C-alpha positions as a Markdown table, in Angstrom:
| # | Residue | x | y | z |
|---|---|---|---|---|
| 1 | Met | 27.6 | 246.9 | 191.7 |
| 2 | Asn | 24.1 | 245.7 | 192.2 |
| 3 | Thr | 22.8 | 243.1 | 194.7 |
| 4 | Pro | 22.7 | 240.0 | 192.4 |
| 5 | Ile | 26.3 | 240.5 | 191.3 |
| 6 | Ser | 27.6 | 241.0 | 194.8 |
| 7 | Leu | 25.7 | 237.9 | 196.0 |
| 8 | Val | 27.2 | 235.8 | 193.1 |
| 9 | Leu | 30.7 | 237.0 | 193.9 |
| 10 | Gly | 30.2 | 236.3 | 197.6 |
| 11 | Phe | 29.0 | 232.8 | 196.9 |
| 12 | Ile | 32.0 | 232.2 | 194.6 |
| 13 | Leu | 34.4 | 233.4 | 197.2 |
| 14 | Leu | 32.8 | 231.2 | 199.9 |
| 15 | Gly | 32.8 | 228.2 | 197.6 |
| 16 | Ala | 36.5 | 228.7 | 196.7 |
| 17 | Met | 37.3 | 228.9 | 200.4 |
| 18 | Ala | 35.3 | 225.8 | 201.2 |
| 19 | Val | 37.0 | 223.8 | 198.4 |
| 20 | Asp | 40.5 | 225.0 | 199.5 |
| 21 | Thr | 39.7 | 224.0 | 203.1 |
| 22 | Phe | 38.4 | 220.5 | 202.1 |
| 23 | Met | 41.2 | 219.8 | 199.7 |
| 24 | Tyr | 44.2 | 221.3 | 201.5 |
| 25 | Gly | 43.2 | 221.9 | 205.1 |
| 26 | Asn | 42.9 | 225.3 | 206.8 |
| 27 | Glu | 46.6 | 226.2 | 206.9 |
| 28 | His | 46.4 | 228.2 | 203.7 |
| 29 | Leu | 43.3 | 230.1 | 204.8 |
| 30 | Leu | 44.9 | 230.9 | 208.2 |
| 31 | Phe | 48.1 | 232.1 | 206.4 |
| 32 | Leu | 46.1 | 234.3 | 204.0 |
| 33 | Ser | 44.0 | 235.7 | 206.9 |
| 34 | Lys | 47.2 | 236.7 | 208.8 |
| 35 | Lys | 48.6 | 238.4 | 205.7 |
| 36 | Phe | 45.4 | 240.2 | 205.0 |
| 37 | Leu | 45.4 | 241.6 | 208.5 |
| 38 | Asp | 48.9 | 242.7 | 208.0 |
| 39 | Leu | 47.9 | 244.4 | 204.8 |
| 40 | Ile | 45.0 | 246.2 | 206.5 |
| 41 | Glu | 47.3 | 247.4 | 209.2 |
| 42 | Trp | 49.8 | 248.6 | 206.6 |
| 43 | Val | 47.1 | 250.5 | 204.6 |
| 44 | Ala | 45.8 | 252.1 | 207.8 |
| 45 | Phe | 49.3 | 253.4 | 208.4 |
| 46 | Trp | 49.1 | 255.4 | 205.2 |
| 47 | Arg | 45.7 | 256.8 | 205.9 |
């Protein structure tokens, strides 16, 4: 993956998070963040 592609994907991700926050509030983002941390912890267990 080169730099322009990674920047575009990063901007798309940040834009999607901003739209979700403005439309639905930050509860969804907080829930997903907690679940992502649980996933990282679970994956680290298998390492």
